[in-house]
C-alpha positions in Angstrom: 0.0 0.0 0.0 1.7 3.2 -1.2 0.0 5.6 1.3 -0.3 6.0 5.0 -4.0 5.9 5.9 -4.9 8.4 8.6 -7.9 9.5 10.6 -8.4 13.2 11.1 -10.3 13.4 14.4 -12.8 15.9 13.0 -14.5 12.9 11.4 -15.6 11.6 14.8 -15.5 14.8 16.7 -19.2 15.1 17.0 -19.3 12.1 19.2 -17.5 14.1 21.9 -15.0 11.4 22.8 -11.7 11.8 24.5 -8.6 12.0 22.4 -7.3 8.8 23.9 -10.6 7.1 22.9 -10.2 8.5 19.3 -6.7 7.0 19.2 -8.0 3.6 20.3 -10.8 3.7 17.6 -8.4 4.7 14.9 -6.1 1.9 15.7 -8.9 -0.7 16.0 -10.3 0.4 12.6 -6.9 -0.2 11.0 -5.5 3.3 10.4 -1.8 3.8 10.5 -1.9 7.4 11.7 -4.0 10.0 13.4 -4.4 13.7 12.9 -5.6 15.5 16.1 -6.6 19.1 16.6 -4.7 21.4 18.9 -7.8 22.1 20.9 -8.0 18.4 21.8 -4.4 18.3 23.0 -5.2 21.4 25.2 -8.3 19.8 26.6 -6.4 16.6 27.5 -3.7 18.5 29.2 -6.2 20.8 31.0 -7.8 17.7 32.5 -4.6 16.3 33.9 -3.0 14.4 31.0 0.3 15.1 29.3 1.5 15.1 25.7 3.9 12.3 26.8 0.8 10.2 27.6 -0.7 10.9 24.1 2.5 10.0 22.3 2.9 6.8 24.3 -0.7 5.7 23.7 -0.5 6.4 20.0 2.8 4.5 19.8 1.5 1.6 21.8 -1.5 1.4 19.4 0.9 1.5 16.4 -0.2 4.9 15.2 1.9 7.8 14.0 0.8 11.3 14.8 0.8 12.7 11.2 -0.1 16.4 11.6 -1.7 18.8 14.1 -4.6 21.0 13.1 -3.9 24.4 14.6 -5.2 28.0 13.9 -2.3 30.4 14.5 -3.0 33.9 12.9 0.3 34.1 11.1 -0.8 36.0 8.0 -2.9 38.9 9.5 -1.9 42.5 8.9 -2.3 43.8 12.5 1.2 43.5 14.1 -0.1 42.7 17.6 -2.4 39.9 16.3 0.4 38.5 14.1 2.8 38.6 17.1 0.3 36.6 19.1 -0.3 34.3 16.1 3.4 33.5 15.9 3.5 32.8 19.6 0.7 30.4 19.1 2.5 28.8 16.2 5.6 28.3 18.4 3.4 26.7 21.0 1.9 24.4 18.4 5.3 23.5 17.0 6.5 22.6 20.5 3.5 20.4 21.0 4.2 18.7 17.7 7.9 18.2 18.6 6.8 16.6 22.0 4.5 14.2 20.1 7.0 13.3 17.4 4.8 14.8 14.9 6.4 16.3 11.7 3.8 18.8 10.6 1.4 21.5 11.8 -1.3 22.9 9.5 -0.9 26.5 8.5 -4.2 27.7 7.0 -5.2 31.3 6.3 -7.0 31.6 9.6 -7.6 35.2 10.6 -7.7 36.3 7.0 -10.3 33.8 5.8 -13.1 36.4 6.3 -11.3 39.3 4.7 -8.9 40.0 1.8 -5.4 39.6 3.2 -2.0 41.0 2.0 -0.5 40.3 -1.3 0.8 36.8 -2.1 4.4 38.1 -2.0 3.8 39.4 1.6 2.2 36.1 2.5 5.3 34.3 1.1 7.5 36.4 3.4 5.4 35.5 6.4 5.3 31.8 5.4 9.1 31.9 5.1 9.2 33.2 8.7 6.9 30.5 9.8 9.1 27.9 8.1 12.1 29.2 9.9 10.4 29.1 13.3 9.2 25.6 12.6 12.7 24.5 11.7 13.9 25.4 15.1 11.5 22.8 16.5 12.1 20.2 13.8 8.5 20.7 12.6 7.2 21.9 9.2 4.1 24.1 8.9 2.0 22.9 6.0 0.6 25.7 3.8 -3.1 25.1 3.6 -5.6 26.8 1.3 -9.3 27.0 2.1 -11.7 27.2 -0.8 -14.1 29.5 1.0 -11.5 31.9 2.3 -11.0 35.4 1.0 -7.2 34.8 1.3 -5.4 31.8 -0.1 -8.4 30.0 -1.6 -6.8 28.2 -4.5 -4.0 25.7 -5.1 -2.4 28.2 -7.6 -2.2 30.8 -4.9 -0.8 28.4 -2.3 1.7 27.0 -4.8 2.9 30.5 -5.7 3.4 31.4 -2.0 5.4 28.2 -1.3 7.6 28.7 -4.4 8.1 32.4 -3.7 9.7 31.5 -0.3 12.6 29.9 -2.1 12.6 27.4 0.8 12.9 23.8 -0.4 11.2 22.6 2.9 7.9 24.4 2.0 5.1 21.9 1.7 1.4 22.1 0.9 -1.7 20.5 2.5 -4.2 19.7 -0.3 -7.8 18.7 -0.2 -10.3 17.8 -3.0 -13.1 19.6 -1.2 -11.2 22.9 -1.0 -10.0 22.6 -4.6 -13.7 22.4 -5.6 -14.9 25.0 -3.2 -12.3 27.5 -4.4 -12.6 26.8 -8.1 -9.2 25.1 -8.6 -8.9 22.5 -11.3 -8.8 19.2 -9.5 -6.0 17.9 -11.8 -3.8 20.9 -11.1 -2.1 18.7 -8.6 -0.5 17.0 -11.6 1.8 20.1 -11.9 3.2 19.5 -8.4 5.9 17.0 -7.3 4.9 14.6 -4.6 7.6 15.9 -2.3 5.9 19.3 -2.3 2.9 17.8 -0.5 3.0 17.1 3.2 -0.5 15.7 3.8 -3.6 15.0 1.7 -7.0 15.4 3.2 -9.5 12.9 1.8 -13.2 13.6 1.3 -15.8 13.7 -1.4 -18.8 16.0 -2.0 -22.3 15.8 -3.6 -23.4 17.7 -6.7 -23.9 21.1 -5.0 -22.9 24.4 -6.5 -19.4 25.1 -5.2 -20.3 28.5 -3.9 -23.1 27.0 -1.8 -21.4 23.8 -0.5 -20.3 23.7 3.1 -17.9 21.6 5.2 -20.9 19.7 6.5 -21.8 18.5 3.0 -18.6 16.4 2.7 -19.2 12.7 2.3 -17.0 9.6 2.4 -14.5 9.3 -0.4 -16.2 7.6 -3.4 -19.7 8.6 -2.3 -19.8 11.9 -4.1 -19.0 13.3 -7.5 -15.3 14.1 -7.2 -13.1 12.0 -9.5 -11.2 10.5 -6.7 -10.0 7.5 -8.7 -8.2 9.9 -11.0 -7.1 12.1 -8.0 -5.3 9.1 -6.4 -3.9 8.0 -9.7 -2.4 11.4 -10.2 -1.0 11.5 -6.7 0.9 8.2 -7.5 2.1 9.6 -10.8 3.7 12.7 -9.2 5.4 10.5 -6.6 3.3 11.2 -3.6 3.3 8.3 -1.2 2.5 10.1 2.1 -0.5 10.5 4.3 -4.1 10.2 3.1 -6.2 11.6 6.0 -10.0 11.1 6.2 -11.4 14.6 7.1 -15.2 14.9 7.3 -17.5 17.2 9.2 -20.8 15.5 8.7 -23.5 15.9 11.3 -25.1 12.7 10.0 -21.9 10.8 10.7 -21.5 12.4 14.1 -24.8 10.9 15.0 -23.5 7.4 14.3 -21.2 5.1 16.3 -17.7 6.5 16.1 -16.0 3.1 15.4 -18.5 2.3 12.6 -17.7 5.7 11.0 -14.0 5.1 11.3 -14.2 1.6 10.0 -16.4 2.6 7.1 -14.1 5.4 6.2 -11.0 3.3 6.0 -12.9 0.9 3.8 -13.7 3.7 1.4 -10.0 4.8 1.3 -8.8 1.3 0.7 -11.2 0.9 -2.2 -9.7 3.9 -3.9 -6.1 2.9 -3.6 
């Protein structure tokens, strides 16, 4: 199997389980990795646990911690907000380092609801973020959000990554966000596999891209995205990393978490 199959904990977040329980479910369902959210780490520590506990439990279950989902405001124009955002990024990088996790997501949070600075300025700020991450041995993954008013397309994210001139820059790509932002789904064929850190996996029904929401995402293969071709292209460009199931479906959150996780990995396996 050329990919590492991963469960993004958003997929079963509606069941309101502990992070430890999510780790157990991911392992039992057959995933090789898990992708937790920073807020879950914070909650676990707040209630008396430690990051060392999480790392050990994941290791004991045979799971890698593939990436952390964080929301540092690293792009924003206001200097005080950006300073706080970089402080949050440092905190997240330290968490990732403690967990043995190589990546932290770097989406356009804070500028998603307004036009942000130019792509050249964003590239300068991403270069700074890469340098900070390097001091922790962690790489921030540049993520675009299709609904965002800043960094909404793969073309924009690719430009930012390239403009840094930093060979360690990597993207986080997602078929839903390609569709939502109007990117050509096969534009990933212009990338090299080493420029991608993590791929989020999901599908979507035939809804106008300007009206579709996160909650409309469905299991891979259950929608209209050409995911067979998507996976074929990933292989062709040399990507052999993480495929992480990331859904936000209220319908799935109403179901048994293990059933959702098990069904999800079955859908991923059928694609690859």
